[in-house]
N, C-alpha and C positions, 0 to 999 in steps of 0.2 A: 578879594579874598581868595588864597591859594586853597587847594584840596586839604593841605595839612591843616590850614586854620579853620576851615569847614568842620572837619571831623573833629577838632579840638573843642570847638564851639558847641557841637551836638553833645559831646560828651559831658561837658560843663552843664548843659541843659538837662540830660539825662541824669547826673548825679544831684543836681539843685532839685530835681523832681522827685528824688528819692527813688527811681526805677531801678536802679541796680546798687550793689556794694561792690566795690572793687576786691578783686581776689587772687590769688597766686592761681596758677594752673588753669585759669578762665578758659582756654581754648579746648581743655579736654573735659572739665567737669561744671563749666558754667552754661548749663542748657535753660534757654529763655527762648522760647518761639516768638513770642511777642517782639522781644528786642530784635531779633532776627528780621521779622518783618518790617520793623521801624528803619532798619538798615537797607532794606531790599527796597523799599519806597522812595529812598534816595538816590537808589542807584549803586550801592554799595556791597552788593551780592551780585556774583556772576558779572564782575566790572568788564574782564577780559573776554567773556563770552560774545561772539557777533551777534549784531542786532537782529538778524532774521531769527535767532533762536531765544530773544527776549533779553539778550544782555547788554552791557554797555557799549561793547566794541572798543573799550579802551585799553591803552597800553600797559603791559604788566608792571609797569614803574609807578602806574596809579595805583594799581591794586597794592602794591607792595607798602606804598604810604599809608592807606587805610589800614591795612592788617597790622603794621607797626603801632599806629596811635591806638588802635583797639586792644590790642594784648598788653602793651605799655601800661593802659588805663585799667587793666583787669577787668575788661567787660566781658559780659556772659555770650560768648560766640560759638559754643560748641553744637549747637542744633545744626547750623549750616556749614560748619568747619570742613569736614570730610568732602562734602558734595563739593563744594567751592574750590578747596584746596587740589584734590586729586581727581575725583571722579569725572568732574566737568572736563578737565585737559585730557583724560583718558578716552572718554566717549568722543570728544572733537579729533582726537589722534586715530583711534582704531575702532571707534563705534560706527554702527550704521545709521542712515540717514533717519530711520525711523526711530531709533534710540534716542537720537538727539532731539528729535522733534518731542518725543514722549516725556524725556526728563529734564532738558535743559531749561525751557521756558519756566517750569516749576521750581527748579533750583534757583533761578533768578529771582523770582517772585518770593523767595524766602518759605516755600511750601513743601518741598521735597527735602528729606534728611536721609543719608546715608551712613553706614557704618561701614568698617573694613573688615572683610573676610580673610585674612591671611594666617595669622598665628593659629597653631594649633597645640593640644596639651604635649605633645611628644615633638613639636616643630615649631619652636618660636622664632629665634633668629634664623636658624637653619631650615628656611622653608623648603628646600629641595627634599627633606625628609617629611613632608606632611603627607597624610594618609587618606584624607577626603578624596572620594572618588566619585565619578559620574560616568554613568553607563548609557550609550547610545539606546534610544528607545524612538519607536514612530512619532515624529513631530517635536522631539526634544531630548532631554536627557534627566536620567534620575539621579539625585545626588545623594550621598549617605556621608556623614562623617560628623566631625565636632571643631568649631572654631571658638577660640578662647581669647579673653581680653578684648572683647567686642565692646567699645564703649559706645554708649548711646543704643544699643541694638534695641532694648525694650521700648524706645521712643522712635527710632528710624523706622524709615518705609521698605528699605533694601540695602542690601551690600553686594559689592562685586567678590564673589569668592574665587580663590584660587583653587582648582582641583585638579586631580590626575584625570586624565581622559584616555591614558593608554597605558599598558603595563609598564613597570618599571624595569629600565635597562640599566644595571649596576655601573655600566662603562660610559652612560652619558645620563646622569642623574637629574640633570636639568631639562631633559626633553618629555614630552608627554602630558605638558602642563596646559590648561586652559583657563579662561575667566568667564565666569558666568554671573549675570544679574540676577539674585535670588530676592525674592519679597519675603520680607520677615514676618509676614502673617500669612504665609501660605500654609496648606496642610502639610503637616510632618516637621514643622519648625518649631522647636521648644525652646524658649531663652531662659535661663537660669541666672539670678542675680551674684555678682561677686562683691562683697561688701567690703569696704576698706577699714582700718583700725577705728576710725571715728564713727563707723555706721553708714557712710555715705555710700551711694550706689550710682556708679556710672558703669563699671566694667561688667561684662556679661560671659556666660559660657553659652554658645550658641549649638544645639544639637539638631542635625539635619538628618531625618529618618525617612529615606526614599521621597525626597522632596523633587516633584515634576518642575523642570524648568523649560519652557518652549525654545525651540531653535533660534528663535528672534532675540532672545535674551543671551545669547554667546556674544561676546565682546570681542571683537578683532578675529583673528585667524586660529581656528581650533588647532591645538599642538604649539601654539607660539606664545602661550601664556607667560612662560619665564620671561622673555624678553620685554613682554608689555609689563609685566609687574616689575621689573628692574628700572623701566622708565618711571612707573608710577612711585616707585620708592625715593627718586631723587626729589619729587616735589614733596614727599612726606617728611624727608629727614632735612632738608635744607632751609627751611623758611625761617623768620624771625622769632617765630613761636618757640624755638629749640634754644635760644638764649634770653628770650625776654619774659618768660612767664613769671619770673620772681623780680621783675624790675618793680612793680609795685612795692614789693618789701624793701628793695634798695632805697626807691623815692621815701618812703615813710621812715625808713631808718636815718637817711640823711638830714631829714627835717627834724627828727627827733634830736639828733646829735646837734644840729645847727643851734636849735632852741635851747639846747643845754651848754653851749660854749664848748665844742669838742676840741680837743688837743690837737697840734699841729700832726702828731703821728697818725691819730685816727684820719684826719683828711687824706693825707699820705696813701693810706690803705683804700679809702674810698676811690681817691684819684685812680688808683691802679686798676679798680674795678671797671671805672668808666673807660681807660684806654682800652681794656681787653673787648670791652662791649663794643667799642669802635671797630677793633679788628674783626670781630665775630660779624658784625654787620657788612664790612667791606667783603669778607668771603661770603655771605649769604646773598648779597645782591651780585656778585660774579657768577655764582650757581644760577641765579633766577634768569640773568642775561643770557646764559648758555641754554636755558630751558626754553626760552623764547625764541631762540634761533633754531629748535629742533633738535637739540644735541641731547643726550642722556649722560650727565656728569656725574655718574654713580659714585665715583671716588671722592669727588670734590664735596659732593653732598654728604657722604660719610663723615668726612673730616669736620664739615659744621657741624653735624651732630654729636658727634664724638666730644669735641672741644665745647659746643654750646651748652650740651647738658651737663657736663662737669663744672662749667662757669655757674651755671643755676643752682646747684648745690651749694658752691663756695659763697655765693651771694648771702644765701640763708645763714652760713656758719659765720661769716665775718661781721652782718650786721646784729646778729645775736649775741657775739660777742663783744663787739664795740659800743652797743648801745646798753647792754647788761639787762634787756627787757626779756621777762620770761614769756615763753610761749603759752597761750591761754586761749581756746576757742570762745571763750566767753567774755573775753578781756576788751581792751581797746582796739581800733582798728589794726594797729601794728601788731600787737599780741595776736590777735585772730589771724592775721595773715602769716606771720611765724609759724603758728600752730599748723596752719593748713599747709604751707611750704614744707615744713617737716615730714609731716604725713606723707606728702607725695613724693619727697625726694627720692626714695628707693627706687620709684619708678621712671625718673626722669633718664637715667641711663640703660634703662631696659628697653622702653618702648620705641617701636621703630627700629629694634635691631639693639643688641647689647652691644657696649663700647668694645667689648673684647673681639667680639666676630667682626664689627665695622674696622676694628685695627687690623685684624686678618685680612680684609678686603683690600685695605690701603696697601698693606705690605706686599701682598700678591702683585697689584698693579705696579708696584714700583721695584718688582724684581726682588724682592727681600726673602720670599718665601717659595 
């Protein structure tokens, strides 16, 4: 049995046992620690982390297969998502041996959860404008500021915060940043929920009021935070979750249309969506291969994120129009997923950097700006 077959069989068993309900945007809002631990027990969390840190030491292509199948099935993977997707690679590349020994085995066991400490109220996609500061004190740093849109902060153990550790130089806006691991239950940390239109809660505002962070929690070289976070963003922006989070909607819609005897025109539109999906997958896999080589394909990752998140919204629109199904959180599975996807759709092109900003990054690289 291939790895992909194993994952599909596991998901069939989980669904048959009613352990989860497929949902759109499962990687961001589907927090289920028990599901994460069941994945970890099979070696499907921390797959690419070396064995000496509790991981599987497997090739990135294996992890890609597992991620694809989980997101495509709408499985609740949010608990471990950030830790596995970007924190672990960041610590392997820039972290100290002590940091790796402290966090990586717990991540692999499905017992350590991270948020993202980047965006701020006045600095979302423009991270160079962030205002959170860390002042050097004896034995560490004192951090003050506010982070916004931090998914899962109310449940996660920590996040890696991008903060300014040197005064702003107007001529070098990207200089003077550092990354610090901040425990989210530390003294001085206040977490306030941000509710969606449906009343759901996974976003948060995290206020840091003179939070002490010991020296050993500085990630990489102090002052090199911008270069490090750029590499981290490539992991965040290029994965299959950027174009597969509405695939459960597409699958359910296609099944509904098949059962109803869809007309040829509808089949052509669905086929076009599947063709675009294949192209996005090829782009994403190229970025994954580059990351595995140690490269930092920031522009290519931005292209995947821009095209992929627009595609996600279009899937919802097309399925809704072709099936004629109304969105209803309390309706049948297709209606419920449509309602969920519609509510989350405005965020698709915002999180991880707005599409407008990402297009600016791409244009500069191509010499168009």
